[in-house]
Each structure stands twice: as C-alpha cells, then as structure tokens.
C-alpha positions in Angstrom: -83.3 -288.8 -134.4 -85.7 -286.9 -132.5 -87.0 -283.4 -133.6 -87.5 -280.0 -131.0 -90.1 -277.6 -132.3 -90.6 -274.6 -130.7 -91.7 -270.6 -131.6 -89.2 -269.5 -128.5 -85.7 -270.0 -126.9 -85.1 -268.7 -123.3 -81.4 -269.4 -121.7 -82.5 -270.7 -118.2 -79.4 -268.4 -116.2 -80.0 -265.4 -118.3 -83.3 -264.9 -120.4 -81.2 -263.4 -123.4 -78.2 -266.0 -123.6 -78.3 -269.2 -124.8 -75.2 -271.6 -124.9 -74.8 -273.9 -127.8 -72.2 -277.3 -127.6 -69.5 -277.3 -130.3 -68.8 -280.1 -132.9 -66.0 -281.1 -130.9 -68.2 -280.9 -127.6 -65.3 -279.5 -125.4 -66.4 -276.0 -126.8 -69.3 -273.1 -126.8 -70.6 -270.3 -128.5 -73.2 -268.1 -127.2 -76.2 -268.0 -130.3 -77.2 -264.5 -129.6 -74.0 -263.3 -130.7 -73.3 -265.3 -133.7 -76.4 -264.3 -135.3 -76.6 -262.0 -138.3 -78.8 -259.0 -137.1 -79.6 -257.3 -140.2 -79.0 -257.9 -143.6 -79.9 -256.6 -147.0 -79.3 -258.0 -151.3 -80.0 -254.7 -153.4 -79.7 -253.1 -156.6 -78.1 -249.6 -157.1 -77.2 -249.6 -161.2 -80.7 -248.8 -162.6 -83.7 -249.4 -160.6 -82.3 -248.3 -156.4 -84.5 -251.4 -155.3 -84.5 -253.9 -152.2 -84.5 -257.6 -153.3 -84.9 -259.3 -150.0 -83.9 -257.8 -146.9 -84.3 -258.5 -143.4 -84.0 -255.3 -140.4 -83.6 -253.0 -143.2 -86.0 -250.1 -143.0 -84.4 -248.6 -146.1 -81.6 -247.4 -148.3 -80.3 -244.1 -149.6 -78.7 -243.7 -152.7 -75.7 -241.2 -151.7 -74.6 -240.8 -155.0 -72.1 -242.9 -157.2 -71.4 -246.1 -155.3 -72.3 -244.7 -151.8 -75.5 -246.2 -150.1 -76.2 -246.1 -147.1 -78.3 -248.5 -145.3 -80.6 -247.8 -142.5 -82.1 -250.6 -140.0 -85.3 -251.5 -138.6 -83.9 -251.9 -135.0 -81.0 -250.4 -134.0 -77.6 -251.6 -131.8 -76.9 -251.1 -128.2 -73.5 -248.8 -129.2 -71.4 -248.1 -132.2 -69.5 -251.3 -131.2 -70.9 -253.5 -134.3 -69.6 -254.7 -137.5 -70.4 -255.4 -141.3 -69.8 -257.1 -144.0 -70.4 -257.0 -147.9 -70.4 -258.2 -151.2 -71.8 -258.4 -154.9 -71.5 -258.4 -158.5 -71.9 -255.4 -161.2 -73.8 -255.2 -164.8 -72.4 -258.4 -167.0 -71.3 -260.0 -163.5 -68.1 -257.8 -163.5 -66.5 -257.9 -160.2 -66.0 -254.7 -159.0 -65.1 -253.7 -154.9 -67.8 -253.1 -151.9 -66.0 -251.7 -148.6 -68.7 -251.5 -145.9 -68.0 -248.9 -143.0 -70.3 -249.8 -139.9 -70.9 -247.6 -136.7 -69.8 -244.3 -138.4 -69.4 -242.0 -136.3 -71.2 -243.6 -133.3 -74.2 -244.3 -135.5 -75.9 -246.9 -133.9 -78.5 -247.2 -136.7 -77.4 -247.2 -140.4 -74.1 -247.5 -142.1 -73.3 -247.3 -145.5 -71.5 -249.0 -148.4 -68.2 -248.0 -151.2 -68.7 -249.7 -154.2 -66.1 -249.0 -157.3 -64.2 -250.6 -159.8 -60.9 -251.7 -159.1 -59.5 -248.9 -161.0 -61.2 -246.8 -157.9 -63.8 -245.4 -160.0 -67.1 -245.0 -158.0 -69.2 -247.5 -159.6 -73.2 -248.2 -158.9 -73.4 -252.4 -158.6 -75.9 -254.3 -160.1 -76.3 -256.8 -156.9 -74.9 -255.7 -153.2 -75.2 -257.6 -150.0 -74.4 -256.1 -147.0 -75.6 -257.7 -143.2 -74.3 -256.4 -139.5 -73.6 -258.3 -136.7 -73.5 -256.8 -132.8 -76.3 -256.8 -130.0 -79.3 -254.7 -130.9 -80.6 -252.5 -128.5 
C-alpha cells in the first residue's frame, strides 16, 4: 500500500473540481461537493458557548430555542442545506429544525430547538452543519 502526502489537491481539468471513483469502480463523486463546509458544536442551556467549530464566526441567542449560526466564509448562493442534532439536560431528547438559506441569506442559518410537546427549549448540546458551494 502506498501513502500519498500533500498539502494541496488541484484538479487538472478544473482547479476546483476533483472526481473520486466510488467503491464499485463505476461511479464518481465530486470531492468538493461532498465536503461539509461548516459545522458547530455548542451549548445554549447556561453558558451559550461554542465548544468546537469549523467556518463558524459566532452564534447569537435570539431567544429560548432560537440560535442563529453565523458563518465565517459565506456560500455563493442561497441554495445550500444544513442539518442539526443534539440533546437536552440529563440527555433528554428534544427536537431541532435547521433553516438554511432563509430569505436568501448566504452567511447564516437559524435553528429551532424544542421539546416533544412543542415548547421552546435551550438544549444542552447542539450540533449544526452546512453543505453547499462556498463563495
């Protein structure tokens, strides 16, 4: 087995596009399209702290169960997606609904966190991630 060591990968046909052959050998995936472009691990229940992140400048507590995630490097259009998950105090589950590209935004997204009964809830640990084309 060989080891490839490099600091930069550049496509030969297009500098920003590298195709990776799938496990079966018959299909390809665009490497850049498949990468997570932003993620955040944060808490809202007492400290409002970012625990770890990538391409995240900050988050704003817009009220109970309403975090707004701000990106460092923005997306090229409002056509991108985000996902989220997390848990509440004492490892109790709640619900998270992420909202990407809201009102044409390329630099932030919102999440709604709430109990199963629909009541807003500041979760203990929240994870958000986004995928799309960076500007």
